[in-house]
C-alpha positions in Angstrom: -38.3 10.9 -25.5 -36.8 12.4 -22.4 -33.5 11.0 -23.7 -33.5 13.7 -26.1 -32.7 16.0 -23.3 -29.7 14.0 -21.9 -27.1 16.8 -23.7 -28.2 19.1 -21.1 -26.3 20.4 -18.3 -27.0 19.9 -14.6 -29.5 22.3 -13.6 -31.6 22.2 -16.8 -33.4 18.9 -16.1 -36.3 21.0 -15.0 -36.7 22.0 -18.4 -38.4 18.8 -18.7 -41.4 20.0 -16.7 -41.6 23.0 -19.2 -42.4 20.8 -22.3 -45.4 19.9 -23.8 -46.7 16.5 -24.2 -47.6 17.2 -27.5 -44.7 18.3 -28.9 -43.4 14.8 -28.5 -46.1 13.9 -31.7 -45.1 17.2 -34.0 -40.9 17.5 -33.9 -38.9 15.1 -35.8 -37.1 13.8 -32.7 -34.7 11.1 -34.7 -33.0 14.7 -36.0 -33.4 16.0 -33.0 -31.6 13.4 -31.0 -28.7 13.0 -33.9 -28.2 16.7 -33.2 -28.5 16.5 -29.5 -25.0 14.0 -29.8 -23.3 17.3 -31.5 -24.5 19.8 -28.9 -23.6 17.6 -26.0 -20.2 17.7 -27.2 -19.7 21.3 -27.6 -21.2 21.4 -24.0 -18.4 19.5 -22.9 -15.6 20.8 -24.4 -16.6 24.1 -25.8 -14.5 24.0 -28.9 -16.8 26.8 -30.6 -17.5 29.5 -27.7 -14.7 31.6 -28.4 -15.1 31.7 -32.3 -18.5 32.2 -31.7 -18.1 35.2 -29.2 -15.7 36.8 -31.5 -18.4 36.9 -34.4 -21.0 38.3 -32.3 -19.0 40.9 -29.8 -19.1 43.7 -32.6 -23.3 43.5 -32.4 -23.5 43.5 -28.6 -25.9 46.0 -27.2 -24.4 49.0 -25.9 -23.5 48.5 -22.4 -23.1 44.4 -22.7 -19.9 42.9 -22.9 -18.6 39.3 -22.6 -17.0 38.0 -19.4 -13.9 35.6 -18.8 -14.2 32.3 -18.6 -14.6 31.9 -15.1 -18.7 31.2 -14.5 -20.7 34.1 -13.0 -21.7 33.3 -9.8 -25.0 33.3 -8.7 -24.6 34.9 -5.0 -24.7 38.6 -7.0 -25.9 41.5 -5.0 -29.8 41.2 -4.8 -30.4 45.1 -4.5 -27.9 45.7 -7.4 -30.2 43.4 -9.4 -33.3 44.7 -8.4 -31.7 48.3 -9.3 -31.0 47.1 -12.6 -33.8 45.0 -13.5 -35.5 47.1 -16.3 -32.3 47.7 -17.9 -30.9 43.8 -17.6 -34.3 42.7 -19.1 -34.1 44.9 -21.9 -30.7 44.1 -23.1 -31.7 40.4 -22.6 -34.7 41.0 -25.4 -31.9 42.7 -27.1 -29.4 39.7 -27.1 -32.2 37.5 -28.2 -33.3 39.1 -31.1 -29.6 40.0 -32.6 -28.5 36.4 -32.1 -31.6 35.4 -34.3 -31.0 38.3 -36.9 -27.1 38.3 -37.1 -26.3 34.4 -37.4 -27.2 31.2 -37.4 -25.3 29.8 -34.6 -26.9 30.8 -31.3 -25.9 30.7 -27.4 -29.1 28.9 -26.2 -28.4 29.5 -22.4 -30.1 33.1 -21.4 -30.5 32.1 -17.8 -30.0 34.6 -15.0 -26.7 33.0 -13.9 -24.9 33.8 -17.3 -25.2 37.4 -16.5 -24.1 39.8 -14.1 -25.2 44.2 -13.7 -21.7 45.3 -12.9 -22.9 49.1 -13.2 -25.8 50.8 -13.9 -25.4 50.6 -17.4 -22.7 47.5 -17.5 -23.6 44.0 -18.1 -21.2 41.3 -18.3 -22.6 38.2 -20.4 -20.6 34.6 -20.1 -22.1 32.3 -22.2 -21.5 28.4 -22.4 -21.2 25.8 -24.7 -24.7 25.4 -25.0 -25.0 26.3 -28.5 -26.7 25.7 -32.0 -26.5 26.3 -35.3 -29.9 26.5 -37.3 -30.2 25.4 -40.7 -30.6 28.1 -43.3 -34.4 27.0 -43.9 -35.3 27.4 -40.0 -33.3 30.7 -39.4 -35.0 32.3 -42.8 -38.5 31.5 -41.7 -38.1 32.9 -38.1 -36.9 36.1 -39.4 -40.1 35.8 -41.4 -41.9 35.4 -38.4 -40.9 37.8 -36.6 -41.0 40.7 -39.3 -44.6 40.0 -40.2 -45.9 40.0 -36.5 -43.4 42.9 -35.5 -44.3 45.4 -38.8 -47.8 44.3 -39.1 -46.8 42.3 -42.8 -49.1 39.5 -43.7 -47.0 38.6 -46.2 -44.1 38.2 -44.1 -46.0 36.3 -41.7 -47.3 34.0 -44.2 -43.8 33.4 -45.7 -42.4 32.6 -42.1 -45.3 30.4 -41.3 -45.0 28.5 -44.7 -41.2 28.0 -44.5 -41.5 27.3 -41.1 -44.0 24.4 -42.2 -46.5 25.4 -39.6 -49.2 25.7 -42.3 -49.4 24.2 -45.8 -51.3 24.8 -48.9 -54.2 22.4 -48.2 -55.0 23.9 -45.1 -58.6 25.6 -44.9 -59.0 29.6 -44.4 -60.9 28.7 -41.1 -57.7 26.7 -39.7 -55.4 29.5 -40.9 -57.4 32.3 -39.2 -57.2 29.6 -36.0 -52.9 29.7 -36.3 -52.9 33.1 -36.5 -55.3 34.1 -33.5 -52.7 31.1 -31.6 -49.7 33.0 -32.7 -50.9 36.6 -31.8 -51.9 34.9 -28.0 -48.7 33.8 -28.1 -46.8 37.2 -29.1 -49.0 39.1 -26.6 -48.9 42.8 -26.8 -45.6 42.8 -27.6 -45.8 44.8 -30.8 -47.5 47.7 -29.2 -46.9 47.7 -25.6 -44.6 46.5 -22.9 -45.3 43.2 -22.0 -44.5 41.0 -18.7 -43.0 37.5 -19.9 -44.5 34.4 -17.7 -43.3 30.9 -18.4 -46.9 29.7 -18.0 -48.0 32.0 -21.1 -45.2 30.3 -22.9 -46.1 26.7 -21.8 -49.6 27.5 -22.6 -49.2 29.2 -25.9 -47.0 26.4 -27.2 -49.2 23.6 -25.9 -52.0 25.1 -27.7 -49.8 25.6 -30.7 -48.3 21.9 -30.9 -52.1 20.8 -30.3 -53.1 22.4 -33.4 -50.3 20.8 -35.2 -51.1 17.3 -34.2 -54.7 18.1 -35.3 -53.8 18.9 -38.9 -50.8 16.1 -39.2 -48.1 18.7 -39.7 -44.6 18.0 -38.4 -41.7 20.3 -37.4 -38.1 20.4 -37.9 -35.6 19.4 -35.0 -34.7 23.0 -34.8 -37.7 23.5 -33.0 -36.5 21.7 -29.7 -33.8 24.1 -29.6 -35.8 27.3 -30.6 -37.6 26.1 -27.6 -35.0 25.7 -25.4 -33.4 29.6 -26.3 -37.4 31.0 -25.7 -37.6 29.0 -22.3 -34.3 30.3 -20.7 -35.3 33.9 -21.9 -39.0 33.4 -20.1 -37.1 32.5 -17.3 -35.0 34.9 -17.0 -37.2 37.6 -17.5 -40.0 36.3 -15.4 -37.3 36.4 -12.5 -36.8 40.2 -13.1 -40.2 40.5 -13.0 -40.7 44.1 -15.0 -42.3 44.6 -18.3 -40.1 45.0 -21.6 -40.2 46.8 -24.7 -40.0 43.6 -27.4 -40.9 45.4 -30.1 -38.0 48.2 -29.9 -35.4 44.8 -29.1 -36.3 43.6 -32.1 -36.2 46.4 -34.4 -32.5 46.4 -32.7 -31.8 43.2 -33.5 -33.7 43.3 -37.2 -31.3 46.4 -37.9 -28.0 44.9 -37.1 -28.7 41.9 -39.3 -30.0 44.2 -42.3 -26.4 46.3 -41.6 -24.7 42.7 -42.6 
């Protein structure tokens, strides 16, 4: 199923190293392959980038602006990067959540080279054409899942799990408890304290979740593939910055902007 990633740009081939083999047993790859063709065309021609940027611009975090059409060079000043690492990472988390809560069309590539610190509190973001439109059903489920975790609401969490197909009515109470533990392990201490984001943790937690879903014969929509790419690029960037970040406040910022729509 590696062909599902044929749409990824040069430099993204290493993403395959982070994909759990169990993912191929639980994701709807037929639909994923169809969607990858659409993503590939947008990546090449970037026909919708400006439209999505225009829609998103009013919601950007303070101090974050879109860069021009020229790619940001990776040869930025190392000392400047280190000095602004905490600010950069916190704004990156805010961008992650605001995209989840303010629309369905999401720029998936949050890698380091898409961003540049241009001052003490000024960040330029240059999205590329790697974007994806999540289904109504899926984006509602993701929002409810985050609402449930960050507000400690069992009702929202359960609604999100059901919506996303991560659990079923026939699942035993023991299995539901196991699933909750897996999710809590994935989210870590993010609800109550700043946390470090490590790619190894992302890989291990998703692998455990996929094995659980395989065991219970549950299938996931193709949207999970693209959500996985989105989260992975976030983790790769945050880990490179090397600091702990307040995911809870970033969630609240994104959820509040979504609620204002």
